[in-house]
C-alpha positions as CSV (number, residue, x, y, z in Angstrom):
1,M,-42.6,-65.6,135.0
2,S,-43.6,-68.4,132.7
3,E,-41.4,-71.3,131.8
4,A,-39.9,-71.7,128.4
5,K,-41.2,-74.6,126.3
6,L,-39.8,-76.5,123.4
7,R,-41.4,-75.4,120.1
8,P,-40.0,-77.4,117.2
9,L,-40.6,-76.1,113.8
10,S,-43.0,-78.3,111.8
11,N,-43.3,-76.6,108.5
12,P,-40.9,-73.6,108.2
13,E,-41.2,-71.7,105.0
14,V,-39.7,-68.5,103.5
15,C,-42.7,-66.2,103.0
16,L,-42.9,-62.6,101.7
17,N,-44.5,-59.3,102.3
18,L,-44.6,-57.2,99.1
19,W,-45.4,-53.5,98.9
20,A,-46.1,-51.4,95.9
21,Y,-45.9,-47.6,96.5
22,A,-48.6,-45.8,94.6
23,D,-49.0,-42.0,94.2
24,E,-52.4,-40.3,94.4
25,G,-52.9,-41.0,90.6
26,G,-52.3,-44.7,91.1
27,C,-48.8,-44.8,89.4
28,I,-46.4,-47.2,91.0
29,A,-42.9,-45.8,91.2
30,R,-41.2,-48.2,93.7
31,V,-41.7,-51.6,95.3
32,A,-40.4,-53.2,98.4
33,A,-40.2,-56.7,99.9
34,R,-39.3,-58.5,103.1
35,A,-38.7,-62.2,103.7
36,Y,-39.7,-64.1,106.9
37,V,-39.4,-67.7,108.0
38,L,-42.8,-68.7,109.3
39,D,-44.1,-71.9,110.7
40,G,-47.6,-73.4,110.7
41,D,-50.2,-73.9,108.1
42,D,-50.9,-71.3,105.3
43,D,-53.7,-69.6,107.3
44,D,-51.3,-69.1,110.3
45,K,-48.6,-67.7,108.0
46,L,-50.9,-65.4,106.1
47,S,-52.3,-64.1,109.4
48,V,-48.7,-63.1,110.5
49,L,-47.9,-61.6,107.1
50,H,-51.1,-59.5,107.1
51,R,-50.3,-58.2,110.6
52,L,-46.8,-57.2,109.7
53,A,-47.8,-55.6,106.3
54,A,-49.2,-52.6,108.1
55,S,-45.8,-51.6,109.6
56,D,-42.8,-53.5,108.1
57,F,-42.8,-51.5,104.9
58,I,-41.1,-48.8,106.8
59,Y,-38.2,-51.1,107.6
60,S,-38.0,-52.8,104.2
61,E,-35.5,-52.2,101.4
62,W,-37.2,-50.7,98.3
63,M,-36.4,-50.5,94.6
64,R,-37.4,-48.0,92.0
65,V,-39.5,-49.2,89.1
66,S,-38.0,-48.3,85.7
67,K,-40.0,-45.7,83.8
68,Q,-39.8,-48.0,80.8
69,F,-41.4,-50.8,82.8
70,A,-44.4,-52.4,81.0
71,V,-45.9,-55.8,81.5
72,H,-47.0,-57.5,78.2
73,G,-47.5,-61.2,77.8
74,A,-47.5,-62.9,74.4
75,G,-51.3,-62.4,74.2
76,G,-51.2,-59.0,75.9
77,E,-52.1,-60.6,79.3
78,R,-50.9,-59.3,82.6
79,M,-47.8,-61.2,83.8
80,A,-48.1,-61.6,87.6
81,G,-44.9,-61.3,89.7
82,V,-42.8,-59.6,87.1
83,L,-42.8,-56.3,88.9
84,F,-41.3,-57.9,92.0
85,E,-38.9,-60.3,90.3
86,P,-35.8,-58.2,90.9
87,L,-36.6,-58.1,94.6
88,F,-37.2,-61.8,94.7
89,K,-33.7,-62.4,93.4
90,R,-32.2,-59.9,95.9
91,L,-34.1,-61.6,98.8
92,E,-33.0,-65.1,97.8
93,K,-29.4,-64.0,97.9
94,S,-29.8,-62.6,101.4
95,I,-31.1,-65.8,103.0
96,P,-28.4,-66.6,105.6
97,Q,-26.7,-69.9,105.8
98,Q,-27.3,-71.7,109.1
99,V,-25.5,-74.7,110.8
100,R,-26.8,-77.6,112.8
101,V,-25.3,-80.7,114.4
102,G,-25.0,-83.6,112.1
103,K,-23.4,-87.1,112.3
104,N,-20.0,-85.6,111.6
105,G,-20.2,-82.4,113.6
106,Y,-21.7,-79.2,112.3
107,E,-23.2,-79.1,108.8
108,A,-24.4,-76.0,106.9
109,F,-27.9,-75.6,105.6
110,S,-30.1,-72.8,104.4
111,L,-33.7,-72.4,103.4
112,S,-34.6,-71.3,99.9
113,L,-37.2,-69.1,98.4
114,P,-39.9,-71.3,97.0
115,D,-40.8,-71.0,93.3
116,D,-44.2,-69.7,94.2
117,P,-43.7,-68.2,97.7
118,L,-46.6,-67.5,100.0
119,T,-47.0,-63.7,99.8
120,V,-49.2,-60.8,100.9
121,T,-49.1,-57.7,98.6
122,T,-50.0,-54.4,100.0
123,V,-50.3,-51.0,98.3
124,V,-48.8,-48.1,100.2
125,M,-50.3,-44.8,99.2
126,E,-47.7,-42.0,98.9
127,F,-49.4,-38.6,99.5
128,E,-48.0,-35.3,98.4
129,D,-47.8,-34.2,102.1
130,G,-45.4,-37.1,102.8
131,R,-47.8,-39.5,104.4
132,L,-47.3,-43.2,103.6
133,V,-50.5,-45.1,104.2
134,P,-50.7,-48.9,103.7
135,M,-53.9,-50.4,102.3
136,V,-53.8,-53.8,104.0
137,S,-56.3,-56.4,102.9
138,R,-58.0,-58.6,105.4
139,A,-56.5,-62.0,106.2
140,G,-58.6,-64.9,105.0
């Protein structure tokens, strides 16, 4: 049995896996997201997110996309992130408060969702026979 070692966090960050469920025609009817607190540099974090993207969609809360959903910017451009915005808000509310020892005893703290979180987006194909197959991009 190996000994436990101290492993202080050097750069903890709330990161996200995002999933868009697409039918065989390419229409997206629902989306899902899951937050993680990851440590290390961006490459380390992305590596973990990519590994988890292949399976964690099964354990993630999803949300329907409105049939009236359309993404139109002022100049007709695609507006990134809009599809997942309701999930971002839901995830931010679910980040738990923690406590740590301070000068005057325990003090509360919590991490927050960054304005531009590190994310991996994966399309999950929904086939008519019920199969859900993630299309995971390669890390890096």
